[in-house]
N, C-alpha and C positions, 0 to 999 in steps of 0.2 A: 735411163731416166735421170733427170737432174733434180737436185733440191737446192734451195736458196736460203740464205740467212742474211739479216740486216743487222749490222753492228753500228752503234753510234758513239761519238765522242763529243761531249760538250766542251767548248773551248774555254775552260776555266783554269786558273793557275794550279789547282790541285791535280788536274789531269795533264801530265806532261806528254810530250811526243814519245818519249821512250816507253812510258807505260802503255800507250796505245800501240806502239810498235811491238812490245812484248805480247800484248793480247792478240794481235794479228799473227805473229809468229807461232803462238800456241795453237791458234785455229788452223794455220797452215799444216802443222804436224798432224792434224786430224783430217787432212785432205781438202780443206777449204782453199779456194783460189779467189783472189779479188777480181770481180767482174766489172765493177763500176764504182764511182764515188760521187757523192752529191754534197754540195755546201749550201746550207739554208741561211741566207743573209740575215733575215729578220730575227732568227732565234740563236745565232752563233752556234749552229749545230752542224756537225760533219757526219755523214753517213757513208758506210761502205757496204756494198752488196757483194756477198760471197756466194760461190757456187761449188758444188761437188757432185760426183756421181752418187746417186741414192743407193744403188746396189753394189757397194764396194766391199 
């Protein structure tokens, strides 16, 4: 069985790419894999959908 998590990054100057990359790398160490990404034009919002095995 799989479980999913949605992580978002607002595109503001205080949230740099390296901070978001560090967050994704920390989640990868917990077994999360990027499944998909979504960019919301109207709200400058970037979302990443993560997946991992629930019974790990």
